[in-house]
All heavy atoms as an XYZ file, in Angstrom:
989
protein
N      21.922     -1.071     23.230
C      21.896      0.010     22.268
C      20.833     -0.275     21.211
O      20.693     -1.390     20.747
C      23.273      0.145     21.592
C      23.293      1.265     20.587
S      24.876      1.546     19.758
C      25.989      1.699     21.106
N      20.116      0.748     20.828
C      19.095      0.629     19.795
C      19.773      0.653     18.429
O      20.647      1.480     18.180
C      18.096      1.803     19.897
O      17.514      1.804     21.200
C      17.004      1.695     18.853
N      19.368     -0.256     17.538
C      19.888     -0.279     16.173
C      18.805      0.200     15.219
O      17.660     -0.261     15.286
C      20.317     -1.689     15.781
C      21.529     -2.183     16.544
C      21.912     -3.573     16.102
O      21.164     -4.515     16.439
O      22.927     -3.711     15.408
N      19.165      1.101     14.338
C      18.238      1.681     13.374
C      18.813      1.510     11.973
O      19.996      1.759     11.745
C      17.991      3.173     13.677
C      17.260      3.854     12.534
C      17.218      3.337     14.978
N      17.951      1.094     11.046
C      18.316      1.007      9.631
C      17.449      1.997      8.863
O      16.240      2.077      9.093
C      18.105     -0.407      9.103
N      18.075      2.752      7.979
C      17.341      3.737      7.182
C      17.824      3.647      5.732
O      18.869      3.065      5.444
C      17.570      5.134      7.734
N      17.030      4.251      4.843
C      17.334      4.178      3.416
C      17.382      5.582      2.823
O      16.484      6.392      3.028
C      16.287      3.340      2.649
C      16.714      3.160      1.201
C      16.063      1.997      3.316
N      18.438      5.846      2.083
C      18.554      7.072      1.307
C      18.014      6.717     -0.070
O      18.721      6.142     -0.906
C      20.021      7.542      1.250
C      20.553      7.784      2.662
C      20.144      8.793      0.379
C      22.060      7.871      2.746
N      16.735      7.008     -0.270
C      16.052      6.659     -1.517
C      16.262      7.758     -2.548
O      16.004      8.931     -2.270
C      14.553      6.480     -1.272
C      14.154      5.246     -0.485
C      12.700      5.336     -0.045
C      14.385      3.999     -1.313
N      16.716      7.376     -3.735
C      16.885      8.334     -4.820
C      16.017      7.936     -6.004
O      15.690      6.762     -6.186
C      18.359      8.418     -5.272
O      18.815      7.120     -5.616
C      19.237      8.994     -4.177
N      15.650      8.941     -6.796
C      14.868      8.681     -8.009
C      15.762      8.849     -9.236
O      16.977      9.026     -9.113
C      13.612      9.559     -8.059
C      13.914     11.047     -8.228
O      15.097     11.427     -8.440
O      12.965     11.850     -8.151
N      15.161      8.844    -10.421
C      15.908      8.921    -11.672
C      16.655     10.246    -11.832
O      17.629     10.331    -12.569
C      14.976      8.720    -12.876
C      14.259      7.386    -12.898
C      13.046      7.361    -11.947
O      12.438      8.425    -11.677
O      12.727      6.275    -11.447
N      16.189     11.299    -11.178
C      16.846     12.607    -11.252
C      17.817     12.826    -10.080
O      18.279     13.939     -9.853
C      15.802     13.741    -11.254
C      14.984     13.836    -12.516
C      13.840     12.820    -12.548
O      13.191     12.570    -11.540
N      13.603     12.228    -13.707
N      18.088     11.769     -9.324
C      18.968     11.819     -8.152
C      18.388     12.670     -7.029
O      19.114     13.184     -6.188
C      20.383     12.291     -8.512
C      21.397     11.937     -7.430
O      21.278     10.847     -6.830
O      22.287     12.762     -7.159
N      17.076     12.839     -7.024
C      16.434     13.501     -5.885
C      16.297     12.477     -4.764
O      16.177     11.284     -5.011
C      15.085     14.085     -6.274
C      15.238     15.290     -7.172
C      13.983     16.090     -7.243
C      14.259     17.373     -8.018
N      13.115     18.258     -7.979
N      16.315     12.963     -3.538
C      16.300     12.120     -2.347
C      14.982     12.309     -1.602
O      14.533     13.450     -1.414
C      17.487     12.487     -1.436
C      18.807     12.233     -2.178
C      17.431     11.709     -0.119
C      20.038     12.770     -1.458
N      14.385     11.199     -1.180
C      13.134     11.259     -0.425
C      13.447     11.509      1.044
O      14.217     10.768      1.655
C      12.351      9.951     -0.558
C      10.997      9.946      0.158
C      10.022     10.909     -0.518
C      10.415      8.541      0.183
N      12.866     12.586      1.595
C      12.996     12.867      3.019
C      11.604     12.934      3.631
O      10.623     13.256      2.957
C      13.797     14.156      3.294
C      13.134     15.378      2.669
C      15.233     13.988      2.808
C      13.794     16.708      3.045
N      11.532     12.600      4.915
C      10.252     12.542      5.617
C      10.348     13.346      6.908
O      11.382     13.327      7.579
C       9.899     11.089      5.948
S       9.764     10.025      4.503
N       9.256     14.041      7.254
C       9.229     14.819      8.497
C       8.492     14.034      9.569
O       7.379     13.566      9.361
C       8.550     16.165      8.280
C       8.659     17.061      9.524
C       8.115     18.444      9.301
N       6.738     18.349      8.849
C       6.176     19.199      7.989
N       6.861     20.192      7.490
N       4.928     19.049      7.634
N       9.138     13.907     10.706
C       8.558     13.197     11.839
C       7.340     13.953     12.363
O       7.216     15.160     12.172
C       9.589     13.044     12.958
C      10.769     12.170     12.537
C      11.824     12.124     13.598
N      11.350     11.508     14.818
C      11.516     10.223     15.131
N      12.145      9.422     14.309
N      11.061      9.749     16.260
N       6.490     13.250     13.066
C       5.337     13.864     13.702
C       5.692     14.365     15.096
O       6.863     14.523     15.442
N       4.679     14.588     15.905
C       4.853     15.086     17.269
C       5.479     14.016     18.158
O       5.349     12.821     17.909
C       3.501     15.505     17.843
N       6.175     14.467     19.197
C       6.717     13.560     20.210
C       8.161     13.186     19.980
O       8.651     13.157     18.859
N       8.862     12.923     21.062
C      10.252     12.470     20.996
C      11.238     13.599     20.803
O      10.869     14.770     20.692
N      12.520     13.223     20.744
C      13.604     14.196     20.607
C      13.596     14.921     19.270
O      14.135     16.007     19.160
C      14.959     13.491     20.748
C      15.191     12.950     22.132
O      14.733     13.526     23.102
N      15.884     11.839     22.227
N      13.009     14.322     18.265
C      13.093     14.876     16.906
C      11.739     15.264     16.331
O      11.539     15.198     15.121
C      13.775     13.858     15.993
S      15.485     13.550     16.422
N      10.824     15.699     17.172
C       9.494     16.069     16.692
C       9.601     17.099     15.571
O      10.311     18.096     15.691
C       8.659     16.620     17.835
N       8.927     16.824     14.471
C       8.811     17.699     13.307
C      10.132     17.978     12.583
O      10.207     18.881     11.757
C       8.097     19.005     13.666
C       6.715     18.739     14.206
C       6.432     18.968     15.554
C       5.715     18.218     13.401
C       5.173     18.694     16.062
C       4.452     17.941     13.905
C       4.186     18.179     15.238
O       2.953     17.910     15.746
N      11.163     17.193     12.864
C      12.409     17.323     12.122
C      12.399     16.321     10.977
O      11.625     15.365     10.965
C      13.607     17.073     13.040
C      13.770     18.058     14.199
C      15.006     17.709     15.020
C      13.839     19.495     13.702
N      13.272     16.543     10.008
C      13.333     15.699      8.817
C      14.293     14.534      9.027
O      15.243     14.630      9.815
C      13.739     16.537      7.608
C      12.660     17.511      7.248
C      12.480     18.769      7.769
C      11.581     17.302      6.352
N      11.350     19.340      7.227
C      10.783     18.471      6.350
C      11.207     16.246      5.525
C       9.649     18.607      5.564
C      10.069     16.380      4.734
C       9.298     17.547      4.757
N      14.029     13.446      8.330
C      14.837     12.227      8.442
C      14.708     11.428      7.153
O      13.950     11.778      6.259
C      14.371     11.380      9.635
C      12.961     10.831      9.458
C      12.496      9.966     10.617
O      13.239      9.818     11.606
O      11.378      9.439     10.528
N      15.439     10.333      7.109
C      15.328      9.372      6.016
C      14.459      8.219      6.501
O      14.482      7.872      7.684
C      16.722      8.882      5.610
C      17.613     10.009      5.187
C      18.515     10.571      6.084
C      17.536     10.531      3.918
C      19.324     11.630      5.711
C      18.347     11.593      3.526
C      19.232     12.147      4.437
N      13.672      7.604      5.613
C      12.788      6.529      6.063
C      13.567      5.362      6.666
O      14.629      4.981      6.166
C      12.057      6.096      4.790
C      12.686      6.811      3.657
C      13.581      7.875      4.188
N      13.036      4.822      7.736
C      13.670      3.701      8.414
C      13.157      3.573      9.826
O      12.219      4.263     10.221
N      13.783      2.701     10.596
C      13.347      2.516     11.970
C      14.150      1.468     12.707
O      15.194      1.008     12.228
N      13.638      1.089     13.851
C      14.340      0.188     14.759
C      14.331     -1.259     14.276
O      13.302     -1.765     13.819
C      13.694      0.246     16.141
C      13.817      1.585     16.799
C      13.075      1.590     18.124
C      12.983      3.017     18.643
N      11.943      3.176     19.621
N      15.487     -1.892     14.437
C      15.634     -3.306     14.093
C      14.930     -4.147     15.151
O      15.065     -3.916     16.342
C      17.113     -3.684     14.029
C      17.346     -5.101     13.535
C      18.817     -5.401     13.403
N      19.462     -5.557     14.688
C      19.533     -6.717     15.354
N      19.013     -7.807     14.857
N      20.140     -6.761     16.516
N      14.159     -5.131     14.667
C      13.487     -6.059     15.566
C      14.391     -7.263     15.829
O      15.292     -7.565     15.033
C      12.161     -6.522     14.949
C      11.168     -5.387     14.814
C       9.848     -5.810     14.193
O       9.735     -6.975     13.726
O       8.935     -4.974     14.167
N      14.152     -7.952     16.927
C      14.953     -9.123     17.302
C      14.969    -10.137     16.160
O      13.935    -10.429     15.561
C      14.392     -9.756     18.566
N      16.153    -10.642     15.850
C      16.303    -11.663     14.819
C      16.249    -11.156     13.395
O      16.310    -11.939     12.449
N      16.156     -9.859     13.215
C      16.022     -9.257     11.889
C      17.367     -8.681     11.454
O      18.071     -8.056     12.247
C      14.974     -8.145     11.989
C      14.633     -7.442     10.725
C      13.524     -6.408     10.940
O      13.640     -5.554     11.855
O      12.545     -6.465     10.191
N      17.721     -8.876     10.199
C      18.936     -8.238      9.691
C      18.665     -6.750      9.490
O      17.501     -6.324      9.392
C      19.361     -8.873      8.367
O      18.457     -8.503      7.339
N      19.714     -5.969      9.416
C      19.542     -4.535      9.183
C      18.902     -4.270      7.818
O      18.057     -3.392      7.685
C      20.878     -3.813      9.324
C      21.379     -3.718     10.772
C      22.848     -3.340     10.799
C      20.540     -2.731     11.562
N      19.281     -5.045      6.807
C      18.681     -4.881      5.481
C      17.191     -5.199      5.523
O      16.376     -4.456      4.971
C      19.389     -5.767      4.463
N      16.820     -6.297      6.182
C      15.403     -6.651      6.289
C      14.639     -5.584      7.053
O      13.489     -5.273      6.721
C      15.256     -8.014      6.965
N      15.258     -5.009      8.061
C      14.635     -3.928      8.823
C      14.350     -2.729      7.919
O      13.251     -2.175      7.942
C      15.552     -3.523      9.979
S      15.038     -2.031     10.847
N      15.315     -2.326      7.120
C      15.141     -1.177      6.230
C      13.999     -1.407      5.246
O      13.162     -0.529      5.024
C      16.447     -0.891      5.487
N      13.939     -2.602      4.677
C      12.875     -2.947      3.730
C      11.515     -2.929      4.433
O      10.541     -2.360      3.924
C      13.152     -4.318      3.078
C      11.953     -4.807      2.290
C      14.393     -4.238      2.185
N      11.438     -3.547      5.606
C      10.175     -3.603      6.361
C       9.699     -2.208      6.746
O       8.521     -1.871      6.595
C      10.351     -4.460      7.626
C       9.111     -4.459      8.531
C       9.340     -5.194      9.836
N      10.504     -4.751     10.591
C      10.563     -3.632     11.321
N       9.525     -2.808     11.381
N      11.662     -3.321     11.981
N      10.610     -1.386      7.229
C      10.221     -0.042      7.655
C       9.682      0.790      6.489
O       8.712      1.518      6.646
C      11.400      0.668      8.325
C      11.725      0.145      9.705
C      10.734      0.574     10.777
O       9.938      1.501     10.547
O      10.763     -0.030     11.863
N      10.286      0.673      5.316
C       9.771      1.393      4.146
C       8.376      0.897      3.769
O       7.512      1.685      3.382
C      10.729      1.265      2.968
S      12.233      2.249      3.163
N       8.173     -0.405      3.879
C       6.859     -0.973      3.594
C       5.825     -0.445      4.597
O       4.730     -0.019      4.220
C       6.927     -2.499      3.660
C       5.635     -3.202      3.254
C       5.763     -4.717      3.338
N       6.892     -5.212      2.549
C       7.894     -5.951      3.042
N       7.917     -6.309      4.308
N       8.870     -6.357      2.251
N       6.174     -0.476      5.887
C       5.229     -0.060      6.924
C       4.978      1.448      6.918
O       3.839      1.887      7.050
C       5.754     -0.475      8.304
C       5.738     -1.961      8.541
C       6.370     -2.366      9.862
O       6.825     -1.483     10.637
O       6.415     -3.574     10.127
N       6.024      2.234      6.768
C       5.897      3.689      6.864
C       5.384      4.345      5.586
O       4.677      5.349      5.644
C       7.254      4.330      7.210
C       7.755      4.008      8.590
C       9.084      4.697      8.896
O       9.660      5.359      7.999
O       9.544      4.563     10.038
N       5.766      3.791      4.421
C       5.500      4.470      3.155
C       4.723      3.642      2.136
O       4.430      4.128      1.050
C       6.823      4.922      2.524
C       7.664      5.882      3.365
C       9.042      6.057      2.740
C       6.962      7.218      3.517
N       4.443      2.386      2.462
C       3.708      1.498      1.563
C       4.436      1.295      0.232
O       3.823      1.295     -0.839
C       2.283      2.015      1.325
C       1.381      0.937      0.767
O       1.495     -0.228      1.143
N       0.477      1.319     -0.118
N       5.767      1.142      0.311
C       6.562      0.910     -0.887
C       7.476     -0.297     -0.677
O       7.793     -0.664      0.452
C       7.434      2.133     -1.267
C       8.353      2.537     -0.101
C       6.567      3.284     -1.742
C       9.357      3.627     -0.442
N       7.885     -0.883     -1.795
C       8.899     -1.932     -1.784
C      10.177     -1.299     -2.307
O      10.147     -0.579     -3.315
C       8.482     -3.107     -2.669
C       7.246     -3.835     -2.166
C       7.418     -4.462     -0.790
O       8.535     -4.935     -0.478
O       6.451     -4.462     -0.014
N      11.284     -1.544     -1.617
C      12.547     -0.933     -2.006
C      13.574     -1.986     -2.375
O      13.516     -3.127     -1.924
C      13.105     -0.020     -0.898
C      12.154      1.131     -0.617
C      13.413     -0.797      0.361
N      14.499     -1.566     -3.214
C      15.659     -2.370     -3.557
C      16.866     -1.676     -2.935
O      17.136     -0.505     -3.224
C      15.823     -2.440     -5.070
C      17.000     -3.237     -5.519
C      17.076     -3.318     -7.031
O      16.018     -3.332     -7.687
O      18.199     -3.344     -7.545
N      17.548     -2.383     -2.057
C      18.680     -1.791     -1.362
C      19.963     -1.945     -2.158
O      20.193     -2.957     -2.808
C      18.874     -2.441      0.014
C      17.732     -2.287      1.003
C      18.101     -2.965      2.308
C      17.368     -0.827      1.219
N      20.796     -0.937     -2.060
C      22.138     -0.988     -2.612
C      23.124     -1.134     -1.466
O      22.822     -1.735     -0.434
N      24.261     -0.510     -1.627
C      25.329     -0.597     -0.641
C      24.997      0.190      0.628
O      24.139      1.083      0.623
C      26.618     -0.042     -1.242
N      25.703     -0.132      1.693
C      25.632      0.675      2.909
C      26.395      1.970      2.628
O      27.552      1.945      2.202
C      26.251     -0.077      4.116
C      26.383      0.847      5.314
C      25.413     -1.294      4.463
N      25.738      3.091      2.843
C      26.350      4.401      2.604
C      27.107      4.894      3.833
O      28.163      5.520      3.721
C      25.265      5.412      2.207
C      25.783      6.806      1.961
C      26.399      7.127      0.757
C      25.676      7.793      2.937
C      26.877      8.413      0.519
C      26.152      9.076      2.711
C      26.755      9.379      1.502
O      27.235     10.639      1.283
N      26.551      4.604      5.021
C      27.144      5.132      6.245
C      26.692      4.314      7.445
O      25.562      3.803      7.464
C      26.711      6.587      6.444
C      27.360      7.229      7.653
O      28.583      7.415      7.642
O      26.645      7.532      8.626
N      27.567      4.206      8.427
C      27.203      3.670      9.740
C      27.823      4.596     10.781
O      28.952      5.081     10.600
C      27.729      2.233      9.965
O      29.138      2.244      9.873
C      27.146      1.254      8.965
N      27.070      4.877     11.824
C      27.601      5.669     12.928
C      26.704      5.522     14.151
O      25.575      5.044     14.043
C      27.773      7.144     12.541
C      26.484      7.870     12.301
N      25.888      7.938     11.074
C      25.679      8.566     13.142
C      24.765      8.644     11.167
N      24.617      9.028     12.404
N      27.223      5.920     15.280
C      26.412      5.938     16.497
C      26.209      7.388     16.906
O      27.030      8.265     16.595
C      27.068      5.152     17.648
O      28.340      5.718     17.910
C      27.201      3.686     17.305
N      25.099      7.610     17.594
C      24.776      8.958     18.059
C      24.134      8.845     19.429
O      23.249      8.006     19.631
C      23.821      9.658     17.077
C      23.636     11.115     17.376
C      24.513     12.059     16.858
C      22.592     11.545     18.186
C      24.352     13.404     17.143
C      22.424     12.899     18.468
C      23.304     13.830     17.945
N      24.572      9.685     20.351
C      24.027      9.670     21.707
C      23.022     10.801     21.870
O      23.393     11.979     21.881
C      25.146      9.797     22.729
N      21.741     10.437     21.945
C      20.696     11.382     22.317
C      20.671     11.449     23.841
O      21.254     10.581     24.507
C      19.341     10.907     21.770
C      19.157     11.213     20.294
C      19.299     10.213     19.340
C      18.835     12.496     19.873
C      19.129     10.490     17.989
C      18.660     12.774     18.518
C      18.809     11.777     17.593
O      18.647     12.058     16.266
N      19.997     12.427     24.425
C      19.984     12.534     25.893
C      19.475     11.274     26.608
O      19.937     10.955     27.692
C      19.044     13.713     26.159
C      19.098     14.528     24.915
C      19.300     13.545     23.789
N      18.559     10.553     25.974
C      17.946      9.406     26.654
C      18.413      8.042     26.156
O      18.089      7.021     26.743
C      16.419      9.489     26.551
C      15.925      9.531     25.121
O      16.711      9.889     24.221
O      14.753      9.203     24.892
N      19.187      7.994     25.034
C      19.645      6.703     24.519
C      20.710      6.888     23.458
O      20.845      7.954     22.863
C      18.484      5.895     23.950
C      17.800      6.543     22.765
C      16.581      5.761     22.332
C      15.659      6.656     21.540
N      14.349      6.132     21.392
N      21.455      5.805     23.231
C      22.448      5.786     22.166
C      21.917      4.901     21.051
O      21.360      3.835     21.298
C      23.783      5.241     22.686
C      24.905      5.404     21.692
C      26.265      5.064     22.285
O      26.327      4.376     23.309
O      27.263      5.480     21.696
N      22.097      5.372     19.808
C      21.560      4.656     18.653
C      22.673      4.364     17.661
O      23.492      5.239     17.363
C      20.441      5.474     17.966
C      19.315      5.766     18.953
C      19.905      4.740     16.744
C      18.230      6.660     18.407
N      22.692      3.136     17.163
C      23.613      2.744     16.088
C      22.837      2.788     14.779
O      21.851      2.067     14.606
C      24.160      1.345     16.347
N      23.259      3.645     13.858
C      22.570      3.842     12.588
C      23.302      3.141     11.453
O      24.528      3.180     11.379
C      22.501      5.331     12.239
C      21.582      6.129     13.105
C      22.059      6.758     14.243
C      20.244      6.247     12.783
C      21.219      7.504     15.036
C      19.391      6.994     13.575
C      19.876      7.628     14.716
N      22.525      2.548     10.548
C      23.031      2.036      9.282
C      22.165      2.628      8.182
O      20.943      2.478      8.208
C      22.978      0.498      9.224
O      23.785     -0.026     10.280
C      23.482     -0.025      7.884
N      22.794      3.333      7.247
C      22.079      3.963      6.136
C      22.428      3.230      4.846
O      23.597      3.168      4.463
C      22.469      5.433      5.994
C      21.966      6.295      7.110
C      22.736      6.496      8.250
C      20.728      6.909      7.032
C      22.285      7.294      9.277
C      20.263      7.710      8.060
C      21.042      7.903      9.193
N      21.410      2.705      4.194
C      21.569      2.038      2.902
C      21.216      3.012      1.785
O      20.378      3.893      1.960
C      20.602      0.843      2.793
C      20.914     -0.296      3.703
C      20.359     -0.350      4.979
C      21.756     -1.327      3.297
C      20.631     -1.410      5.834
C      22.032     -2.391      4.147
C      21.471     -2.430      5.415
N      21.815      2.828      0.629
C      21.347      3.483     -0.583
C      20.210      2.625     -1.119
O      20.208      1.405     -0.913
C      22.465      3.585     -1.614
C      23.666      4.424     -1.204
C      24.760      4.322     -2.257
C      23.262      5.875     -0.986
N      19.242      3.224     -1.799
C      18.150      2.416     -2.322
C      17.295      3.142     -3.338
O      17.416      4.354     -3.538
N      16.458      2.353     -3.975
C      15.483      2.843     -4.966
C      14.140      2.200     -4.685
O      14.071      1.091     -4.142
C      15.916      2.430     -6.373
C      17.178      3.087     -6.823
C      16.877      3.887     -8.035
N      18.079      4.387     -8.652
C      18.159      5.612     -9.104
N      17.143      6.415     -9.012
N      19.262      6.027     -9.672
N      13.090      2.863     -5.100
C      11.754      2.273     -4.994
C      11.601      1.248     -6.097
O      11.851      1.543     -7.269
C      10.662      3.359     -5.092
C      10.774      4.309     -3.897
C       9.274      2.712     -5.145
C       9.814      5.484     -3.962
N      11.223      0.046     -5.719
C      11.021     -1.046     -6.677
C       9.555     -1.125     -7.088
O       9.239     -1.462     -8.228
C      11.466     -2.359     -6.045
C      11.554     -3.527     -6.969
C      12.148     -4.708     -6.248
N      11.513     -4.881     -4.953
C      10.904     -5.978     -4.537
N      10.896     -7.041     -5.296
N      10.345     -6.046     -3.364
N       8.645     -0.838     -6.148
C       7.210     -0.906     -6.434
C       6.461      0.017     -5.478
O       6.833      0.159     -4.315
C       6.702     -2.340     -6.284
N       5.409      0.647     -6.013
C       4.558      1.500     -5.203
C       4.925      2.965     -5.297
O       5.953      3.341     -5.862
N       4.053      3.778     -4.751
C       4.249      5.218     -4.650
C       4.192      5.567     -3.170
O       3.259      5.140     -2.484
C       3.133      5.974     -5.404
O       3.181      5.567     -6.787
C       3.324      7.469     -5.316
N       5.171      6.324     -2.653
C       5.186      6.622     -1.220
C       3.903      7.284     -0.729
O       3.383      8.203     -1.364
C       6.373      7.565     -1.058
C       7.237      7.316     -2.235
C       6.305      6.930     -3.349
N       3.420      6.780      0.397
C       2.233      7.297      1.065
C       2.628      7.577      2.515
O       3.248      6.726      3.159
C       1.085      6.259      1.037
C      -0.116      6.755      1.823
C       0.700      5.928     -0.389
N       2.277      8.732      3.033
C       2.605      9.046      4.424
C       1.666      8.294      5.362
O       0.476      8.563      5.384
C       2.483     10.548      4.689
C       3.587     11.363      4.118
S       3.542     13.085      4.664
C       1.888     13.585      4.216
N       2.218      7.359      6.108
C       1.447      6.622      7.099
C       1.772      7.075      8.520
O       0.929      6.986      9.396
C       1.701      5.127      6.974
C       1.138      4.517      5.713
C       1.445      3.055      5.682
N       0.596      2.355      4.739
C       0.728      1.081      4.470
N       1.656      0.350      5.071
N      -0.073      0.500      3.599
N       3.003      7.511      8.748
C       3.420      7.899     10.101
C       4.072      9.280     10.144
O       4.256      9.831     11.224
C       4.394      6.861     10.719
C       3.723      5.514     10.862
C       5.670      6.746      9.925
N       4.421      9.832      9.004
C       5.115     11.111      8.969
C       4.137     12.271      8.794
O       3.008     12.079      8.350
C       6.139     11.119      7.826
C       7.244     10.147      8.038
N       7.255      8.891      7.455
C       8.372     10.226      8.778
C       8.350      8.250      7.831
N       9.039      9.032      8.629
N       4.608     13.478      9.116
C       3.779     14.671      8.939
C       4.113     15.427      7.657
O       3.450     16.399      7.327
C       3.936     15.601     10.144
O       5.262     16.087     10.231
N       5.137     14.981      6.947
C       5.524     15.589      5.686
C       6.446     14.667      4.918
O       7.059     13.771      5.502
N       6.529     14.885      3.621
C       7.372     14.048      2.781
C       7.642     14.816      1.488
O       6.739     15.462      0.948
C       6.633     12.734      2.476
C       7.319     11.814      1.514
S       6.400     10.263      1.293
C       4.877     10.840      0.543
N       8.884     14.774      0.997
C       9.169     15.408     -0.285
C      10.465     14.862     -0.884
O      11.311     14.322     -0.184
C       9.229     16.930     -0.168
S      10.443     17.569      0.968
N      10.554     14.997     -2.205
C      11.765     14.656     -2.950
C      12.550     15.947     -3.114
O      12.013     16.959     -3.562
C      11.403     14.102     -4.323
C      10.774     12.757     -4.301
C       9.435     12.474     -4.312
C      11.446     11.495     -4.277
N       9.236     11.114     -4.288
C      10.461     10.484     -4.265
C      12.784     11.115     -4.251
C      10.773      9.134     -4.243
C      13.100      9.768     -4.225
C      12.107      8.780     -4.227
N      13.832     15.917     -2.757
C      14.651     17.122     -2.836
C      15.978     16.817     -3.530
O      16.478     15.698     -3.464
C      14.923     17.729     -1.446
C      13.625     18.170     -0.780
C      15.680     16.761     -0.551
N      16.516     17.836     -4.171
C      17.851     17.688     -4.763
C      18.876     17.761     -3.631
O      18.589     18.247     -2.537
C      18.107     18.803     -5.774
O      18.190     20.050     -5.111
N      20.069     17.309     -3.927
C      21.136     17.345     -2.917
C      21.389     18.775     -2.444
O      21.625     19.020     -1.266
C      22.404     16.720     -3.474
C      22.262     15.214     -3.665
C      23.469     14.613     -4.363
N      23.254     13.210     -4.643
C      23.626     12.209     -3.842
N      24.246     12.470     -2.712
N      23.388     10.959     -4.174
N      21.332     19.726     -3.359
C      21.596     21.124     -2.986
C      20.485     21.704     -2.104
O      20.717     22.676     -1.393
C      21.774     21.984     -4.237
O      20.583     22.011     -4.998
N      19.308     21.112     -2.130
C      18.197     21.598     -1.306
C      18.207     21.037      0.114
O      17.515     21.544      0.992
C      16.859     21.234     -1.962
C      16.598     21.935     -3.260
C      15.362     21.409     -3.978
O      15.209     20.177     -4.087
O      14.561     22.250     -4.416
N      18.989     19.976      0.364
C      18.986     19.320      1.667
C      19.270     20.275      2.813
O      18.668     20.174      3.890
C      19.993     18.171      1.699
C      19.603     16.898      0.970
C      20.804     15.964      0.884
C      18.428     16.211      1.662
N      20.173     21.227      2.602
C      20.557     22.139      3.688
C      19.423     23.071      4.103
O      19.497     23.699      5.157
C      21.781     22.958      3.291
O      21.481     23.758      2.168
N      18.368     23.152      3.327
C      17.227     23.994      3.666
C      16.234     23.335      4.606
O      15.224     23.942      4.967
N      16.515     22.113      5.050
C      15.631     21.368      5.935
C      16.338     21.089      7.254
O      17.543     20.828      7.268
C      15.211     20.044      5.285
C      14.370     20.229      4.056
C      14.961     20.448      2.818
C      12.991     20.195      4.128
C      14.193     20.625      1.680
C      12.220     20.376      2.997
C      12.820     20.594      1.771
N      15.587     21.138      8.337
C      16.174     20.847      9.640
C      16.015     19.359      9.931
O      14.904     18.867     10.124
C      15.510     21.682     10.732
C      16.226     21.545     12.057
C      15.672     22.464     13.120
O      14.713     23.201     12.899
N      16.271     22.418     14.289
N      17.138     18.644      9.958
C      17.153     17.204     10.176
C      17.387     16.875     11.644
O      17.871     17.700     12.419
C      18.258     16.557      9.334
C      17.884     16.353      7.900
C      17.986     17.388      6.987
C      17.410     15.128      7.462
C      17.631     17.215      5.665
C      17.046     14.938      6.136
C      17.160     15.982      5.239
N      17.080     15.640     11.992
C      17.399     15.126     13.318
C      18.908     15.279     13.531
O      19.685     15.101     12.585
C      17.009     13.655     13.431
S      15.233     13.357     13.294
N      19.342     15.579     14.744
C      20.776     15.770     15.005
C      21.649     14.606     14.529
O      22.750     14.834     14.023
C      20.846     15.930     16.522
C      19.517     16.488     16.896
C      18.541     15.846     15.938
N      21.165     13.392     14.657
C      21.956     12.222     14.252
C      22.201     12.181     12.751
O      23.126     11.512     12.292
C      21.252     10.938     14.691
N      21.407     12.888     11.960
C      21.523     12.859     10.502
C      22.320     14.036      9.928
O      22.618     14.058      8.736
C      20.130     12.872      9.860
C      19.323     11.631     10.157
O      19.897     10.639     10.636
O      18.103     11.657      9.915
N      22.655     15.031     10.739
C      23.216     16.275     10.215
C      24.533     16.082      9.454
O      24.710     16.651      8.377
C      23.374     17.293     11.341
C      22.026     17.804     11.828
C      22.125     18.707     13.036
O      23.228     18.832     13.634
O      21.089     19.292     13.404
N      25.475     15.309      9.977
C      26.746     15.088      9.264
C      26.510     14.347      7.945
O      27.105     14.682      6.927
C      27.730     14.303     10.130
C      28.315     15.141     11.253
O      28.281     16.383     11.157
O      28.794     14.548     12.235
N      25.643     13.357      7.980
C      25.298     12.596      6.783
C      24.691     13.519      5.719
O      25.045     13.442      4.546
C      24.314     11.485      7.154
C      23.754     10.653      6.028
C      24.805      9.668      5.537
C      22.527      9.903      6.513
N      23.804     14.401      6.128
C      23.152     15.319      5.205
C      24.182     16.240      4.560
O      24.130     16.503      3.351
C      22.048     16.137      5.930
C      21.571     17.311      5.092
C      20.895     15.223      6.294
N      25.146     16.717      5.336
C      26.204     17.588      4.767
C      26.992     16.844      3.680
O      27.303     17.407      2.638
C      27.134     18.075      5.872
C      26.572     19.262      6.644
C      27.621     19.893      7.543
N      27.869     19.143      8.765
C      27.115     19.201      9.863
N      26.045     19.981      9.883
N      27.417     18.499     10.920
N      27.305     15.576      3.936
C      28.031     14.783      2.935
C      27.186     14.549      1.689
O      27.680     14.652      0.562
C      28.467     13.452      3.543
C      29.626     13.611      4.483
C      30.260     12.336      4.991
N      30.003     11.150      4.269
C      29.530     10.012      4.830
N      29.247      9.959      6.092
N      29.351      8.946      4.087
N      25.920     14.220      1.882
C      25.030     14.006      0.728
C      24.887     15.282     -0.101
O      24.813     15.215     -1.324
C      23.650     13.544      1.204
C      23.517     12.105      1.647
C      22.172     11.885      2.341
C      23.672     11.163      0.472
N      24.825     16.416      0.564
C      24.612     17.690     -0.129
C      25.731     18.013     -1.100
O      25.505     18.665     -2.121
C      24.442     18.813      0.889
N      26.946     17.557     -0.811
C      28.068     17.834     -1.701
C      28.378     16.643     -2.610
O      29.371     16.648     -3.327
C      29.344     18.253     -0.917
C      29.106     19.541     -0.172
C      29.806     17.147      0.015
N      27.532     15.629     -2.550
C      27.696     14.485     -3.418
C      28.757     13.493     -2.989
O      29.193     12.677     -3.783
N      29.162     13.570     -1.748
C      30.214     12.660     -1.255
C      29.641     11.302     -0.870
O      28.504     11.150     -0.582
C      30.915     13.275     -0.046
């Protein structure tokens, strides 16, 4: 099973950073939270930090785990771990995504997310 760590990054106004995937794969051009696949020997927290550095050129400070769940896509099953976090250093730069924006919780429902993120997004939208 593939393990993925992602970060729900919030700013001082409690806006959340979301990123739009590029072409290819099951979730082409859908929105997601920054993160990616865990490498061998890497903790999930280290994976989340590394992925933010690689994808967005930022350093993050992780908080608690917000959610864990598994999701079965047609071609694979993925175990997700979502951390809460803040940017510690840097300004996000799109290196792999086709879009990026800070949104309020109430605005989340206006974006089409990857299927694996939909339940999480509903909970975030109501502040749960």
